[in-house]
Each structure stands twice: as structure tokens, then as C-alpha cells.
C-alpha positions in Angstrom: 3.5 -9.6 -18.0 3.2 -6.2 -19.8 4.7 -3.1 -17.9 4.1 0.3 -19.1 7.4 2.3 -18.0 5.2 5.4 -17.7 3.9 5.9 -15.0 0.7 7.8 -14.4 -0.8 6.2 -11.5 -3.9 4.9 -13.4 -4.0 0.9 -13.9 -6.6 -0.8 -16.0 -8.2 -4.7 -14.2 -6.6 -7.2 -16.7 -4.2 -4.5 -18.0 -0.8 -4.1 -18.0 1.4 -2.8 -14.8 3.0 0.3 -14.3 6.2 0.9 -12.9 7.9 3.7 -11.4 11.7 4.0 -11.2 13.3 6.0 -8.4 17.0 6.5 -7.9 17.0 3.2 -5.0 13.2 1.6 -5.6 11.3 0.5 -8.4 7.2 1.0 -7.7 5.0 -1.5 -9.8 1.5 -0.9 -9.5 -1.2 -3.6 -10.9 -4.8 -4.0 -10.5 -6.0 -7.4 -9.2 -9.3 -9.0 -8.5 -13.3 -8.2 -9.0 -12.9 -5.2 -7.2 -10.0 -3.5 -8.7 -7.7 -3.8 -5.6 -4.3 -2.6 -6.3 -0.7 -4.5 -5.5 2.5 -2.5 -5.3 5.6 -4.1 -5.6 8.6 -2.3 -4.6 12.1 -3.6 -5.5 15.4 -2.5 -4.4 17.7 -1.9 -7.4 21.0 -2.4 -6.0 19.9 -5.6 -4.6 16.9 -7.2 -6.0 14.8 -7.5 -2.9 11.4 -6.9 -3.0 8.2 -5.9 -0.5 4.9 -6.4 -2.0 1.6 -4.3 -0.4 -1.4 -6.2 -0.3 -1.6 -9.5 -1.8 -5.2 -9.0 -2.8 -6.1 -11.1 -5.8 -4.7 -13.1 -8.8 -1.8 -15.1 -7.0 -1.1 -15.8 -11.0 -1.0 -12.5 -11.7 1.5 -11.6 -9.3 3.6 -14.3 -10.2 3.9 -13.1 -13.3 4.5 -9.5 -12.3 7.4 -11.1 -9.9 8.6 -13.1 -13.0 9.8 -16.4 -13.4 13.7 -16.5 -14.1 16.2 -17.0 -12.2 17.0 -12.7 -11.6 13.7 -12.3 -10.9 13.2 -10.1 -7.7 13.2 -12.0 -4.2 10.1 -11.3 -2.7 11.2 -11.2 0.9 8.1 -9.6 3.1 4.4 -8.8 1.8 2.3 -6.3 3.8 -1.3 -6.7 4.6 -2.9 -3.0 4.9 -5.9 -3.8 6.4 -8.1 -6.8 7.4 -10.9 -7.0 4.5 -10.7 -10.0 2.3 -10.4 -8.4 -0.6 -6.9 -7.4 0.6 -5.9 -10.4 1.3 -7.2 -13.3 -0.9 -3.9 -14.3 -2.3 -1.6 -13.7 1.0 -1.5 -17.5 1.5 -0.3 -18.2 -2.2 1.9 -16.0 -2.6 3.9 -16.1 0.5 4.3 -19.6 0.3 5.2 -19.4 -3.1 8.2 -17.2 -2.3 9.0 -18.4 1.6 7.9 -14.4 1.6 7.6 -12.9 5.5 4.4 -11.5 6.2 3.6 -8.1 8.3 0.4 -6.7 9.5 -1.0 -4.5 12.6 -1.4 -6.8 15.5 -5.1 -5.2 15.7 -5.7 -6.8 12.5 -4.0 -9.7 12.1 -6.3 -12.5 13.5 -9.0 -12.6 10.2 -5.8 -13.0 8.1 -4.8 -16.5 6.4 -2.0 -16.9 7.6 -0.4 -15.4 11.0 2.0 -12.5 10.7 5.5 -13.4 11.1 5.9 -9.4 12.1 3.3 -7.3 14.0 3.9 -3.6 12.4 2.6 -1.1 14.5 2.8 3.0 14.6 6.5 3.6 14.0 7.7 0.7 12.9 10.1 0.4 10.0 10.5 -2.5 7.5 13.6 -2.5 5.1 13.3 -3.2 1.6 16.7 -3.9 0.1 18.9 -0.8 0.9 15.7 1.4 1.5 13.4 1.4 4.8 9.4 2.3 4.8 7.9 3.5 7.5 4.7 2.3 9.4 1.9 4.8 10.2 -1.3 3.4 12.1 -4.6 5.2 10.6 -7.4 4.2 13.2 -10.9 3.8 11.2 -11.4 2.0 8.4 -10.0 -0.8 10.3 -8.7 -0.9 13.9 -5.7 -1.8 12.4 -5.4 0.1 9.1 -2.0 1.2 8.3 -0.2 3.1 5.9 3.2 2.7 4.1 6.0 5.4 3.7 9.0 5.4 1.4 10.9 9.0 1.8 12.6 8.8 -1.0 15.9 10.6 -0.6 16.4 11.9 -4.1 13.0 13.3 -4.5 9.4 13.4 -2.7 7.7 11.1 -0.1 5.6 7.8 -1.0 2.3 6.8 0.8 0.7 4.0 0.3 -2.8 4.5 1.9 -4.3 0.8 1.7 -8.2 2.1 2.0 -7.4 4.9 4.7 -7.0 7.5 1.7 -8.3 8.0 -1.3 -8.7 11.0 -4.1 -11.5 12.9 -2.8 -12.3 11.6 0.8 -10.8 9.1 3.6 -11.7 5.5 3.4 -15.0 4.2 4.4 -16.3 4.2 8.0 -19.4 2.6 9.7 -20.2 5.2 12.9 -19.1 8.8 13.3 -16.7 7.3 16.2 -14.7 5.9 13.7 -15.1 8.7 11.3 -13.9 11.0 13.6 -10.8 8.7 14.3 -9.6 8.3 10.9 -9.6 12.3 10.1 -7.6 12.8 13.0 -5.1 10.6 12.1 -5.0 11.4 8.7 -4.8 15.1 9.7 -2.3 14.5 12.2 0.0 11.4 11.2 -0.2 12.4 7.3 -1.5 16.2 6.2 0.4 17.4 9.2 3.8 15.5 8.6 4.1 15.4 4.8 4.4 17.6 2.4 2.2 18.5 -0.3 4.2 16.8 -3.4 3.8 13.3 -1.3 2.3 11.0 -4.0 -0.6 8.7 -2.7 -0.9 4.8 -3.7 -5.1 4.0 -2.7 -6.1 0.8 -2.2 -8.1 1.0 -5.5 -8.3 3.1 -8.1 -5.9 5.8 -9.3 -3.3 7.7 -7.6 -3.4 11.5 -6.2 -0.9 13.9 -3.8 -1.7 15.6 -0.5 -1.7 18.7 -2.2 -4.2 18.0 -4.8 -6.6 16.6 -1.4 -5.2 19.0 1.3 -8.0 21.9 0.8 -10.7 19.1 0.8 -10.2 18.1 4.6 -13.0 21.0 5.8 -15.2 19.5 3.4 -14.8 16.0 4.4 -15.4 16.9 7.8 -18.2 18.7 7.5 -19.9 15.8 5.5 -18.6 13.4 7.7 -17.7 10.9 5.1 
């Protein structure tokens, strides 16, 4: 698989993956499936252990992303950010092929094609090699939607938001109560806790930063979506 090493946050359907190299981790983004879902592969640079966020579709492309030689990353864990089917179509195949553990929030676990090995709630942590990831529960898009946070000791935070936060607004909700719940969690658990240079990796489309989006929070509240 072609991998672009100059990371911008943009990938094309059926196009090359894009890799960002940090001091302890690499983060590789790829678009899969007919809904242009983003999947993110995090690999510890020292141990080669890996974690995948959303085995959304195209198990063959995800296998190519991991590679096929003996030195390929060891996919230890797959996190599913929420229960919607476009985010787990390849979960069973990828987990089975790699012997990976799977993780999801208990409120979104039932619809998944394989029962999660780990139930992850707000404040839980997961390891990828030498690095620790934090789970943030964001209630609204689905009951059990989660974001995954990596606080890079040598740089800025990296936040994988699933379908809860995108450039230009929160994820889709179906009623005013869920919209208010998601906005409350975004304001208190994300914008209220993390700095402007936090890089946001959404479940579809291009990346953004919290600083880019912060000034729009009032606008989002007023428009109701």
C-alpha cells in the first residue's frame, strides 16, 4: 500500500494512506468503504504494537495497511468508536485475522458483530506499546460513542472523535435532547479540558483542531445541529 509521509489530515477514497510520525507513535489514516470512513492505525515505534480505531470496512485494505511481512505491526486492539454499522463492517474479519482484542463502550456493544473483549467507559485507558490512550464518553450521536485521546508528551494532544465532532460541528443527533447532551459533553469533556492545538481526527473527512472550532460553539448551539 502507498503511504504518504507528509501528513495533512486529508485522504482520498481508494487512495494512499497518510502517516504522521510522532516521537513515540505513528498515526496512519486511511479512507475505507462507500461512506468514506476513516480508520486510524496507531503503532508504537519501539515495540511495534498497534491499535486500530474503527475497522470500518475493506478488510483487505486494512490488511495491506498493516503489511504482510514478518516485521509488520502486531495489531493488539481494535477500538470501535460507536455502534453504527459503517464503523464496524470489517471488525470481525480484521480481529479474527490478527487475534486482536476488541473494545467498545457497553452502551454500544450489543449491535457489534463480535462481543467486545474490553468494555471501555469514560476515563478508561488503553495501552498501545509504551503509550497510554484515554477514553472520553461523548453521549448524543449514539448512547455509547467514545473519543480516544493521546496526550503526546513531546507535542500536542491527538483526539480521535468518531462521529461526535467534525470540522464545522458536532455529529448528527436525532432529537434536541441528544443534541444538548452531545454539546454539553463536547464543551465540558473536550473543549473545556484540552488546548487549542489539539488535533482532531474525525470518523469521516478531513481533520481539524480544537482551536479552529472553538469560536463556533455558540453558533452550533444556536442552530441546533
